[in-house]
N, C-alpha and C positions, 0 to 999 in steps of 0.2 A: 582413628588413632594409630592403627597398625601401619597405615599408609604414611603417616608423618614419621614414624620411627624408621620405616624402610627408606624414606627419602633422606633422612638424616644419615643413615648408614652409608648410602650411596654417595652423599655429599662428602662424607669423611674419607671414603675410599678415593674419591677424586682429589681431595686435598692431599692425601698421602702421595698419590701419583705425582701431583704437581710439585710438592715439596721435594720429592726424589729427583724430578727433572731439574729443578732449580739447583739442587746440590750437585747433580751431574754437570750441569752447565758451568757452575762455579769451578768445579775441579778440572774442567777442560780449558779454562782460561789460562793463557800463557803469562802468568804473573811474575815468573822468574825464569831466567834462562840457565841459571847455575844448577848443577845437580844437588839435590837435597841430602843432608847428612842424617835426617830423621824424617819419618813419614807421619803425616797428620792423621787424625782419627778418621775412621770410616763412619761418617755421619749417617749414611743411609742404613748401615748395619745397626747403629745405635737407635735410630728412629724406628726401624722395623721391630727390633726387639722390645723397645719401650711400648709401642702400640700393641704388639702381640701379647704382652703381659697385662696391659691395662684394659684394652678393648679388643679382644681377639676377632670380633666380627668386623672390625674396620680394616683388617689386613688379611684377606683370604689368600690361600696358598698360590693360586694362579696369578693374582696381582703381584705378590712378592716375586714370584718366578719371572714374570715379565719385566719388572723394574730392575731386578738384579741382572737378568740376562742382557738387557739394554746397557747396563753399566759394564758388564763383561765385554760387550762388543765395542763400546765407545772408549773404554779405558785399556783396551787391548790385553785383556786377561784371557786365559783359555775359556772359550765360550761354554757356558753351562755348568762349569765346576763350582764356582762360587754361588751361582743361583741354586744349585742342588743343595749345597751345604747350608746356605742361609734358610732355605725352605725347611730343611730338616730341623735346624735349630729353632726356627720360629714355631714350627708345629710342636716341638718338644716343649717350648715355653708355653704355648697355648694350653697344652694338657695340664701344666702346672699352675695355670693362672687362677683357677678356682681355689686351689690349695693355698696359694700365696696371697689371696685377696685379704685375708685376715692377718697376714704377717706384716712385720715392720718393713720400712723401706730397705733396711740393711739386708733382709732376706731376699727381697726382689732384686736388689743390686748384685748380691752374691750369685743368684741364679743366672742373671743376665751375663755376669762376668765369666762364669764357668762356660756358658755357651759361646761367648766371644772367643775365649781361649781355645775351646774345642774346634770351632770353625777355623781359626788360624792354624792350629796344629794339624788338623786333617787336610787342610789345603796344602800345607807344606809337604806332608807325608805323601799325598797322592801325586803331587808334582814331582817329588823326588823319585817315587817308584816309576813314574812314566818318563823320567829323565828329561823333564822340561826345565829350561832355564828359569830361575826365579830370583827374586830380590834377595839381598843378603839377610841373614838371620836378624841382625840388629834392626833393620827397617821393619821387618815383620813384627818383631817384639815391640818396637816403639809404637807402631800402628795399633796393635792389640791393647797395649797399656793406655794409650791416649783415648782409644775408643771406650775403654772401661771408665776412665776418669771423666769423659765428657757425658757419659750416660745420665748422671743426675741432672746435668744442665738441660739435656734433651727432655727429660721427664718434666722438669719445671716449666720449660717453654711450652711443651705439649699441653700441660695442665692449665697454665695461665692464659695462653694465647688461643689455644684450639679446643679447650674443654675436654681433653682426653684424660679421664680419671678412672680409677679402679671401679669396677662394678660392685655395688653393695648387694647383700642377699635379697633385698626387696626389689631390685631393679629388674626390668624386663630385658630379655636378650633380643637378638635380631628377629626371631620368629614370634615374639610376643609371649613366651612362657617365662615364668618366674625362675630366677636363678637361686 
């Protein structure tokens, strides 16, 4: 029984990594040669936070760090900064996951939204302190707002297609103990 639960956790971790790679591949495709006046949502960030709140055992910190670090390198962001901030945000959400398990979706969405805003703000502040060139403020704000708006869609897709749902009090966690 524990082996089946463990293999499901590893399968979901592999699914998370595969989804992140598909999203990265899609974002690297040259679909338009004109500069964008708005930035699309950060789907990997929304996916990571949704899974961290719903099933913390599916997204361990090392996996998140590797996925976001790969994104940093491929998308030419400062290596490690976004990975560090996303891991901090995801771990903060994981600590609140048990408390939010009985809350409504609005509470979960608010918690994820606050962390998305915090990650975006900390990223800009750290880049400004280090005097690194960064995107205009409007692009950062549009990306953060669209990430917050796409979060419910990511949650619904994760729930319906991949079975990522909140743990209930009677469920077993990854190591087989009751939650």
